[in-house]
C-alpha positions as CSV (number, residue, x, y, z in Angstrom):
1,M,-50.3,-42.0,-15.3
2,E,-47.4,-43.8,-13.6
3,N,-49.3,-47.1,-13.4
4,N,-50.3,-46.7,-17.1
5,I,-46.7,-46.1,-18.0
6,K,-45.6,-49.2,-16.1
7,L,-48.2,-51.4,-17.8
8,L,-47.5,-50.0,-21.3
9,S,-43.8,-50.5,-20.8
10,K,-44.5,-54.3,-20.5
11,E,-46.7,-54.2,-23.6
12,L,-44.2,-52.4,-25.9
13,P,-42.0,-55.5,-26.6
14,V,-45.1,-57.6,-27.6
15,Y,-46.7,-54.9,-29.7
16,V,-43.6,-53.9,-31.7
17,S,-42.4,-57.5,-32.1
18,A,-45.8,-58.3,-33.6
19,I,-45.3,-55.5,-36.1
20,F,-42.0,-56.9,-37.2
21,Y,-43.4,-60.5,-37.4
22,E,-46.4,-59.4,-39.4
23,H,-44.5,-57.3,-41.9
24,I,-41.4,-59.4,-42.3
25,N,-39.0,-57.9,-44.9
26,P,-36.2,-60.2,-45.9
27,Q,-34.2,-57.2,-47.2
28,L,-33.9,-55.9,-43.7
29,V,-30.9,-58.0,-42.5
30,Y,-29.7,-55.1,-40.3
31,H,-32.6,-52.9,-39.4
32,N,-34.7,-55.8,-38.0
33,L,-36.1,-56.9,-34.7
34,E,-32.7,-58.1,-33.4
35,H,-31.2,-54.6,-34.0
36,T,-34.2,-53.0,-32.3
37,R,-33.8,-55.3,-29.2
38,R,-30.2,-54.4,-29.0
39,V,-30.8,-50.7,-29.2
40,V,-33.4,-51.1,-26.4
41,E,-31.0,-53.0,-24.3
42,R,-28.3,-50.3,-24.7
43,T,-30.7,-47.5,-24.2
44,L,-31.7,-49.0,-20.9
45,E,-28.0,-49.5,-20.0
46,I,-27.3,-45.8,-20.5
47,A,-30.5,-44.7,-18.8
48,N,-29.8,-46.9,-15.8
49,Y,-26.3,-45.5,-15.5
50,Y,-27.7,-42.0,-15.2
51,R,-30.5,-43.2,-12.8
52,L,-33.3,-41.6,-14.8
53,G,-36.8,-41.4,-13.5
54,I,-39.7,-43.5,-14.6
55,T,-41.1,-41.0,-17.2
56,E,-37.6,-40.5,-18.8
57,H,-37.2,-44.3,-18.9
58,F,-40.5,-44.7,-20.6
59,I,-39.7,-42.0,-23.2
60,L,-36.5,-43.7,-24.1
61,L,-37.9,-47.2,-24.0
62,T,-40.7,-46.3,-26.3
63,A,-38.6,-44.4,-28.7
64,S,-36.0,-47.2,-28.9
65,W,-38.7,-49.8,-29.6
66,F,-40.4,-47.8,-32.3
67,H,-37.4,-46.0,-33.9
68,D,-36.8,-48.3,-36.9
69,T,-40.4,-49.7,-37.4
70,G,-40.7,-47.2,-40.3
71,H,-38.2,-49.3,-42.3
72,L,-40.9,-51.9,-42.7
73,F,-43.1,-49.5,-44.6
74,S,-40.8,-47.1,-46.4
75,G,-37.3,-46.8,-47.7
76,P,-34.4,-45.6,-45.6
77,Q,-35.0,-42.0,-46.3
78,G,-37.7,-40.7,-44.1
79,H,-38.2,-43.9,-42.1
80,E,-38.0,-41.9,-38.8
81,Q,-41.1,-40.0,-39.7
82,Q,-42.9,-43.2,-40.6
83,S,-41.8,-44.7,-37.2
84,V,-43.4,-41.7,-35.5
85,A,-46.6,-42.2,-37.5
86,I,-46.7,-45.8,-36.2
87,M,-46.0,-44.8,-32.6
88,E,-48.3,-41.9,-32.1
89,P,-51.8,-43.6,-32.5
90,F,-50.7,-46.5,-30.3
91,L,-49.8,-44.2,-27.4
92,L,-52.8,-41.9,-27.9
93,E,-55.0,-44.9,-27.7
94,H,-53.5,-45.8,-24.4
95,G,-54.0,-42.3,-23.0
96,I,-50.4,-41.2,-22.9
97,D,-49.9,-37.4,-22.3
98,P,-49.3,-35.6,-25.6
99,V,-46.3,-33.9,-24.0
100,I,-44.7,-37.2,-23.4
101,I,-45.5,-38.4,-26.9
102,E,-43.8,-35.3,-28.3
103,D,-40.7,-36.1,-26.3
104,I,-40.7,-39.6,-27.7
105,R,-41.2,-38.2,-31.2
106,G,-38.2,-36.0,-30.7
107,C,-36.1,-39.0,-29.6
108,I,-37.1,-41.0,-32.7
109,M,-36.4,-38.1,-35.1
110,A,-33.0,-37.5,-33.4
111,T,-31.8,-40.9,-34.7
112,K,-31.8,-39.5,-38.2
113,I,-28.3,-39.4,-39.6
114,P,-26.4,-37.2,-39.1
115,H,-27.3,-37.1,-35.4
116,C,-28.2,-33.6,-34.0
117,P,-29.7,-34.3,-30.6
118,K,-31.2,-31.3,-28.8
119,T,-31.8,-32.9,-25.4
120,F,-30.1,-35.3,-23.0
121,L,-32.6,-38.0,-23.8
122,Q,-32.0,-37.6,-27.5
123,E,-28.3,-37.9,-26.9
124,I,-28.9,-41.2,-25.1
125,I,-30.9,-42.8,-27.9
126,C,-28.4,-41.6,-30.5
127,D,-25.6,-43.2,-28.5
128,A,-27.6,-46.4,-28.1
129,D,-28.3,-46.5,-31.8
130,T,-24.6,-46.3,-32.7
131,Y,-23.2,-48.1,-29.7
132,N,-21.9,-50.8,-32.0
133,L,-19.4,-48.4,-33.6
134,G,-17.3,-48.8,-30.5
135,T,-17.5,-52.5,-30.1
136,D,-15.9,-55.5,-31.8
137,E,-19.2,-56.4,-33.4
138,F,-19.0,-53.4,-35.7
139,L,-17.3,-55.3,-38.5
140,M,-20.2,-57.8,-38.6
141,T,-22.9,-55.2,-38.4
142,D,-21.2,-53.1,-41.1
143,E,-21.3,-56.1,-43.4
144,L,-25.0,-56.6,-42.6
145,L,-25.8,-53.0,-43.4
146,K,-23.8,-53.2,-46.7
147,K,-25.8,-56.3,-47.6
148,E,-29.1,-54.6,-46.7
149,W,-28.3,-51.6,-48.9
150,G,-27.6,-53.9,-51.8
151,L,-30.8,-55.9,-51.3
152,R,-32.8,-52.6,-51.2
153,G,-31.3,-51.5,-54.5
154,L,-29.0,-48.8,-53.0
155,S,-25.6,-48.3,-54.6
156,V,-22.8,-49.7,-52.5
157,G,-20.0,-50.5,-55.0
158,R,-16.3,-50.5,-54.1
159,E,-16.6,-47.3,-52.1
160,W,-18.3,-48.9,-49.2
161,D,-15.2,-49.0,-46.9
162,N,-14.5,-45.3,-47.6
163,I,-18.1,-44.5,-46.7
164,T,-17.8,-46.5,-43.5
165,L,-14.5,-44.9,-42.6
166,D,-15.9,-41.4,-43.1
167,F,-19.0,-42.2,-41.0
168,L,-16.8,-43.5,-38.2
169,K,-14.6,-40.4,-38.3
170,E,-17.5,-38.0,-38.4
171,H,-19.5,-39.8,-35.7
172,R,-19.3,-38.7,-32.0
173,F,-20.7,-40.1,-28.8
174,F,-22.7,-37.5,-27.0
175,T,-22.9,-38.9,-23.4
176,S,-19.9,-39.1,-21.2
177,Y,-20.8,-42.7,-20.4
178,C,-20.6,-43.9,-24.0
179,S,-17.6,-41.7,-24.8
180,G,-15.6,-43.1,-22.0
181,K,-16.7,-46.7,-22.6
182,L,-16.7,-46.8,-26.4
183,Q,-14.3,-44.2,-27.9
184,E,-11.3,-46.5,-27.7
185,G,-13.1,-49.3,-29.5
186,K,-14.3,-46.9,-32.2
187,Q,-10.8,-45.7,-32.8
188,E,-9.7,-49.4,-33.2
189,N,-12.5,-49.8,-35.9
190,I,-11.2,-46.6,-37.6
191,D,-7.8,-48.1,-37.7
192,V,-9.1,-51.4,-39.1
193,F,-10.8,-49.6,-42.0
194,S,-7.9,-47.3,-42.6
195,R,-5.6,-50.3,-43.0
196,R,-8.1,-52.1,-45.2
197,I,-8.4,-49.2,-47.6
198,E,-4.6,-48.6,-47.6
199,N,-4.0,-52.3,-48.4
200,S,-6.5,-52.3,-51.2
201,K,-4.7,-49.6,-53.2
């Protein structure tokens, strides 16, 4: 099983990248392959910090690669379940233990907003998925998400900044690693949006 996991870990980037290339959706200016790669990178950063074992690494790696593939085939609502439906046959075909697949499923479903992780691995992928909230790239990614919503026919309107501010305030980092590293940056982003809203009155 361990050798199978190692081999499959190398195949994941190729397989998931091919899905994104074959089903290019120009509306997905945020939930695209670049975002997926970034979440993978941050998931591994957190996993390495906690020195997780090979199976835990594989669960997180697989979940982070597949977690937004559902956006290619459905709207934002329910895309996590669609991502699971894409992931499961691939792993079953490669002989991955159903117990491991269930853990991966749990991690993907945990990325649904609002986050309600039930395990430490789910906490890690939730933090990786919203890592940008505590960085200086958040202003750019927020604009991309706003544009994506508009392209997908979702109402954004003049309330977008208020929606973003509420999301920032309600969000929390679950791991001590991300809380310690990113909380200050998130507060700075909260301050930016608070000032922006105040100045627009």
